[in-house]
C-alpha positions in Angstrom: 21.1 97.4 -47.9 20.3 94.1 -46.3 21.6 90.9 -48.0 18.7 88.5 -47.5 19.4 86.3 -50.4 22.6 84.8 -49.0 21.0 84.3 -45.6 18.2 82.3 -47.1 20.5 80.1 -49.0 22.4 79.2 -45.8 19.1 78.3 -44.0 18.0 76.2 -47.0 21.3 74.2 -46.8 20.9 73.9 -43.1 17.3 72.7 -43.4 18.3 70.2 -46.0 21.1 68.8 -43.7 18.6 68.5 -40.8 16.1 66.7 -43.0 18.9 64.4 -44.3 20.0 63.6 -40.7 16.4 62.9 -39.7 16.1 60.4 -42.6 19.3 58.7 -41.5 18.1 58.4 -37.9 14.7 57.1 -39.0 16.4 54.6 -41.3 18.8 53.4 -38.6 15.9 52.9 -36.1 14.0 51.0 -38.8 17.1 48.9 -39.5 17.6 48.2 -35.8 13.9 47.1 -35.5 14.2 44.8 -38.6 17.5 43.2 -37.3 15.9 42.7 -33.9 12.9 40.9 -35.4 15.2 38.9 -37.6 17.3 37.8 -34.6 14.2 36.9 -32.6 12.9 34.8 -35.6 16.2 33.1 -36.0 16.3 32.3 -32.3 12.8 30.9 -32.4 13.6 28.7 -35.4 16.7 27.5 -33.6 14.6 26.5 -30.6 12.1 24.8 -32.9 14.9 22.8 -34.5 16.3 21.7 -31.1 12.8 20.7 -30.0 12.4 18.6 -33.2 15.7 17.0 -32.6 14.6 16.2 -29.1 11.4 14.6 -30.4 13.4 12.6 -33.0 15.7 11.6 -30.3 12.9 9.8 -28.4 12.3 7.4 -31.3 12.9 3.7 -31.1 12.9 0.9 -33.6 11.9 -2.7 -33.7 14.3 -5.5 -34.4 14.0 -7.2 -37.8 12.8 -10.5 -36.4 9.2 -11.1 -35.2 8.6 -14.6 -33.8 5.1 -16.0 -33.4 4.0 -19.3 -31.8 0.9 -21.1 -33.0 -1.1 -23.1 -30.3 -1.9 -26.8 -30.4 -5.7 -26.6 -30.9 -6.8 -24.4 -33.8 -3.6 -22.9 -35.2 -4.2 -19.5 -33.5 -1.2 -17.3 -32.6 -0.4 -17.8 -29.0 2.2 -15.1 -28.6 4.3 -12.6 -30.6 7.9 -11.8 -29.6 10.0 -8.9 -31.0 13.0 -6.8 -30.1 13.1 -3.0 -29.4 16.1 -0.7 -29.4 16.7 3.1 -29.5 17.0 4.8 -32.9 19.4 7.6 -31.8 21.9 8.3 -29.1 19.5 10.8 -27.6 16.7 8.3 -27.0 15.5 7.1 -23.6 12.3 5.0 -23.5 10.5 4.1 -20.3 9.6 0.4 -20.9 7.1 0.4 -17.9 5.0 3.0 -19.7 4.7 1.4 -23.1 1.3 0.6 -24.7 0.9 -2.1 -27.4 -2.0 -2.5 -29.8 -2.7 -5.5 -32.1 -5.3 -5.1 -34.8 -6.7 -7.5 -37.3 -9.6 -7.1 -39.7 -11.9 -8.4 -37.0 -10.4 -7.2 -33.7 -8.5 -4.5 -32.0 -6.8 -5.2 -28.6 -4.8 -2.8 -26.5 -2.2 -3.9 -23.9 -1.8 -0.9 -21.5 1.2 -0.4 -19.3 1.5 -3.0 -16.6 -0.7 -5.6 -18.5 0.2 -9.1 -17.3 0.0 -10.4 -20.9 3.2 -8.3 -21.7 6.6 -9.7 -20.7 9.8 -7.6 -21.1 13.1 -9.4 -21.1 16.4 -7.5 -21.4 18.8 -9.0 -24.0 21.4 -6.3 -23.5 21.2 -4.0 -20.5 24.0 -1.6 -19.6 22.5 -0.4 -16.2 19.8 -1.3 -13.9 16.4 0.3 -14.4 13.5 0.1 -16.9 14.8 2.8 -19.3 15.8 1.6 -22.8 18.9 3.6 -23.6 21.5 3.6 -26.4 23.1 0.2 -26.9 20.4 -1.7 -25.0 18.0 -4.2 -26.5 14.8 -5.5 -25.0 12.6 -8.4 -26.1 8.9 -7.9 -25.7 6.5 -10.9 -25.6 2.8 -10.3 -26.1 0.3 -13.1 -25.3 -2.1 -12.5 -28.1 -4.3 -15.6 -27.8 -7.4 -13.5 -27.1 -6.9 -11.5 -30.3 -7.7 -14.5 -32.4 -5.0 -14.2 -35.1 -5.2 -17.3 -37.3 -3.3 -18.8 -40.2 -3.4 -16.5 -43.2 -4.3 -13.4 -41.1 -2.5 -10.1 -41.4 -2.1 -8.1 -38.2 -0.8 -4.7 -37.3 1.2 -4.3 -34.1 1.7 -0.7 -32.8 4.2 0.0 -30.0 3.5 3.4 -28.4 5.9 5.1 -26.0 4.7 7.4 -23.2 6.0 10.5 -25.1 4.0 9.5 -28.2 6.7 7.9 -30.3 5.2 5.0 -32.3 6.5 2.0 -34.2 4.2 0.0 -36.4 4.7 -3.5 -37.7 2.5 -5.3 -40.2 3.0 -9.1 -40.5 1.1 -12.0 -42.1 0.9 -15.5 -40.6 1.4 -18.0 -43.4 -1.7 -20.0 -44.3 -0.1 -23.5 -44.6 1.7 -23.8 -41.3 0.9 -26.5 -38.7 0.1 -26.4 -35.0 2.5 -25.8 -32.2 5.0 -24.1 -34.5 7.4 -21.3 -34.0 7.5 -18.9 -37.0 9.6 -16.0 -38.0 7.1 -13.5 -39.6 8.2 -11.2 -42.4 
């Protein structure tokens, strides 16, 4: 008499063990894939964060004082003078590649890099060269006579670095000032 019942029970247990091991292998492969994707995503977000910090590091800021001089004839602004400095320790700004724009309600004038109406004077320079670095301060003088900014006018001054970093200042020339006057604009 053959004993088939006990042999079938053994094969059923062995089949169950094989299926269980297969589930564990599939689950571990799936877990490995999920962890790999998670690590890749984490690395990409870390790269993005470092890139953003690099962009923020290229920022600069204007000084708090903006000086304007009105001419003798009609009370138009002859020039505007302001300071620039870096905003973070990571920033390096090439002053020879700066673009300046001045806008009023009537005109919009761009001063491209190398424009003779732009004068850059170093107030605090740590090393030779035209790179504005941490701890350095530069004064920019824009000859804006052609823009036609008059008493009582509000103008917007944009300073644009070569990497796209931008600083914008909005100032108003007081209406009651005389001719040939130096003003601090707020």
